C-alpha positions in Angstrom: 0.0 0.0 0.0 1.4 3.2 -0.9 1.9 5.7 1.8 0.3 9.0 1.2 2.1 11.8 2.8 -0.2 14.4 4.3 0.9 17.9 5.3 -0.8 20.9 6.9 -3.9 22.0 5.0 -3.6 25.1 2.9 -5.2 28.1 4.6 -8.5 29.0 3.0 -8.4 32.4 1.3 -11.2 34.8 2.3 -14.1 35.1 -0.1 -14.2 38.0 -2.4 -16.6 40.9 -1.5 -20.0 40.2 -2.9 -19.1 36.5 -3.7 -21.8 34.0 -2.7 -21.2 32.0 0.5 -22.2 28.4 1.2 -25.4 29.5 2.8 -26.4 31.7 -0.2 -25.5 35.1 1.3 -23.0 37.5 -0.1 -19.7 38.2 1.7 -19.6 41.6 3.4 -16.4 43.6 3.1 -14.2 43.7 6.2 -14.3 47.5 6.5 -18.1 47.5 6.6 -18.0 44.8 9.4 -15.6 46.9 11.4 -18.0 49.9 11.2 -20.9 47.8 12.3 -18.9 46.4 15.2 -17.8 49.9 16.3 -21.5 50.9 16.5 -22.4 48.0 18.8 -22.1 48.6 22.6 -19.2 46.7 24.2 -19.5 44.7 27.3 -18.2 46.3 30.4 -15.1 44.7 31.8 -15.1 44.0 35.5 -12.4 46.0 37.1 -11.1 45.7 40.6 -12.2 48.6 42.8 -9.4 51.1 43.4 -8.6 52.7 46.7 -11.1 55.3 47.9 -9.9 58.9 47.2 -8.5 60.6 50.2 -10.3 63.9 50.9 -8.0 66.9 50.7 -8.5 69.5 53.3 -8.5 73.0 51.9 -7.2 75.5 54.4 -9.7 78.2 55.2 -8.8 81.7 54.3 -7.3 83.6 57.1 -9.1 86.9 57.7 -6.6 89.7 58.1 -7.9 92.5 60.4 -8.8 95.6 58.5 -9.2 98.4 61.1 -9.7 101.1 58.4 -13.1 99.5 57.7 -14.3 100.9 61.0 -14.3 104.4 59.5 -16.6 105.7 56.8 -15.4 106.1 53.2 -17.0 108.0 50.2 -17.3 104.8 48.2 -18.0 102.2 50.8 -20.3 104.1 53.2 -21.5 107.2 51.4 -24.4 108.0 53.7 -22.3 107.8 56.9 -19.4 109.7 55.3 -21.6 112.5 54.0 -23.5 112.8 57.2 -20.3 112.8 59.2 -19.0 115.7 57.1 -22.2 117.7 57.7 -22.0 117.1 61.4 -18.3 118.1 61.4 -19.3 121.4 59.8 -22.1 122.2 62.2 -19.9 121.2 65.1 -17.3 123.6 63.9 -19.9 126.4 63.6 -21.1 125.6 67.2 -17.5 125.8 68.5 -16.5 129.0 66.7 -19.6 131.1 66.2 -21.0 133.6 68.7 -22.7 131.8 71.7 -25.9 133.9 71.2 -26.1 132.8 67.6 -25.5 129.2 68.5 -28.2 129.2 71.1 -30.6 130.7 68.6 -29.8 128.0 66.1 -30.3 125.3 68.7 -33.6 126.8 69.7 -34.9 127.0 66.1 -33.9 123.4 65.6 -35.4 122.1 68.8 -38.0 119.3 68.5 -40.1 120.7 71.3 -43.9 120.6 71.2 -44.2 124.2 70.0 -42.0 123.6 66.9 -43.4 120.2 66.2 -46.9 121.6 65.9 -45.8 124.4 63.6 -43.3 122.7 61.3 -42.7 119.0 62.2 -40.8 117.8 59.2 -38.4 120.8 59.1 -37.6 120.7 62.8 -37.1 117.0 62.8 -34.5 117.2 60.1 -32.9 120.3 61.5 -32.5 118.8 65.0 -30.5 115.9 63.5 -27.8 118.3 62.2 -26.3 119.0 65.6 -24.3 117.0 68.1 -25.1 117.7 71.8 -21.6 118.0 73.3 -19.7 118.5 70.1 -17.5 116.1 68.1 -15.8 114.7 71.2 -19.0 113.5 72.8 -19.6 109.7 73.2 -22.5 109.9 70.8 -20.3 111.4 68.1 -17.8 108.5 68.3 -20.7 106.0 68.5 -22.3 107.6 65.4 -19.2 107.1 63.3 -18.5 103.5 64.4 -22.1 102.2 64.6 -23.4 103.8 61.4 -20.4 102.7 59.4 -20.8 99.1 60.5 -24.5 99.2 59.9 -24.2 100.7 56.5 -21.6 98.1 55.4 -24.1 95.4 56.2 -27.4 96.7 54.9 -26.6 99.6 52.7 -26.8 103.4 53.0 -30.5 104.0 52.3 -31.6 101.3 54.8 -29.2 102.5 57.4 -30.6 106.0 57.0 -34.1 104.5 57.5 -33.1 102.9 60.8 -31.5 106.1 62.0 -34.5 108.3 61.1 -36.9 105.8 62.6 -35.2 106.0 65.9 -34.8 109.8 65.7 -38.4 110.5 64.7 -40.3 107.9 66.7 -38.4 108.4 69.9 -38.8 112.2 69.6 -42.6 111.8 69.2 -42.8 109.3 72.0 -41.2 111.8 74.4 -42.8 115.1 73.2 -46.4 114.0 72.6 -46.8 113.0 76.3 -45.4 116.5 77.3 -48.0 118.2 75.1 -50.8 116.1 76.5 -49.6 116.8 80.1 -49.7 120.5 79.4 -53.2 120.3 78.0 -54.3 118.3 81.1 -52.7 120.9 83.4 -50.0 118.6 84.9 -47.1 120.6 83.4 -46.6 124.3 82.9 -46.8 125.9 79.5 -43.1 126.5 79.5 -42.6 122.8 79.0 -43.8 123.3 75.4 -40.5 125.2 74.6 -37.9 122.8 76.1 -34.6 122.6 74.2 -34.3 119.2 72.5 -31.9 118.5 69.6 -29.1 116.1 68.5 -28.4 112.7 67.0 -28.6 110.7 70.2 -32.0 109.0 69.5 -30.8 107.9 66.0 -27.6 106.6 67.4 -29.3 104.6 70.1 -31.7 103.0 67.5 -28.7 102.2 65.2 -26.9 100.5 68.1 -30.0 98.4 68.8 -30.4 97.5 65.2 -26.7 96.7 64.6 -26.7 94.3 67.6 -29.1 92.0 65.7 -26.5 91.5 63.0 -23.6 90.6 65.3 -22.7 87.3 66.8 -24.2 86.5 70.2 -20.8 86.8 72.0 -20.7 90.4 70.8 -24.4 91.2 70.6 -25.3 90.8 74.2 -22.3 92.6 75.8 -23.0 95.5 73.5 -26.7 95.7 74.5 -25.9 95.2 78.1 -23.3 98.0 78.1 -25.5 100.4 76.2 -28.6 99.7 78.3 -26.6 100.0 81.5 -25.2 103.4 80.5 -28.7 104.7 79.5 -30.3 103.4 82.7 -27.5 105.1 84.8 -28.4 108.4 83.1 -32.0 107.8 83.8 -31.3 107.1 87.5 -29.3 110.3 87.7 -32.6 112.1 86.8 -30.8 115.0 85.1 -33.0 115.0 81.9 -35.5 112.1 82.4 -37.5 112.9 79.2 -34.4 112.6 77.0 -33.1 109.6 78.9 -36.4 107.8 78.4 -36.1 108.7 74.7 -32.8 106.9 74.5 -34.2 103.7 76.0 -37.2 103.9 73.6 -34.9 104.4 70.6 -32.7 101.5 71.6 -35.9 99.3 71.8 -37.0 100.6 68.4 -33.7 99.5 66.9 -34.0 96.0 68.5 -37.5 95.6 66.9 -35.9 96.0 63.4 -33.9 92.7 63.8 -36.0 90.6 61.5 -36.0 93.3 58.8 -32.3 94.2 59.0 -31.3 90.5 58.9 -33.3 90.1 55.6 -31.6 93.2 54.3 -28.2 91.9 55.2 -28.8 88.7 53.3 -29.7 90.6 50.2 -26.9 93.1 50.4 
């Protein structure tokens, strides 16, 4: 029997594109198959979970003290800056002008009952142009510091509303009872012409309002110190009507807390 030597079978050549296959279909070109396979979604390969990312702690920004922000500026606090300039001028007039002229100006600007009945708007505005005690009085210093801080938090127009609310409402709360007492005969007619002017009611209201925007560790000591000083003045009984007005103005400022807190969030 003859031996038949067998070797490795010849590799079958790929069918030509378009040539009929054994099952009767036509051969599809390889590039077309590649495009079809690229459009099919691939199976996800299971990968071993890597190590969890380590959170990176970002250091918080260090707040550098800026003491110059305690003072008003034309751009940052225009209301306080402009008002301070006006008060500086009127204080200079009060210090250098003839005493008789100064007393006449004070009298014409007084928010007593007689002036409030004749020209309430004018006298309420005029009385807020003077500082009782001059630029070195505690209320002058408090005005600059408190109004600057309040305006930086809620804006100039809103700070002006708080100041005027304390000035106007506390004035009416102290002068209206005087007028009624005179009508009832409990006070002499001369009580209608008492000298009453200055920014102290507005400053007290601004302190009460600003306290609502401070942190508790600063809010309550500020209110305690302010109320203590006002109560001490009231106990001294040197000017009880004005001293009551200061406490009323401080309370008015504290009633604005919900409002000024909403303003501070929008500012």
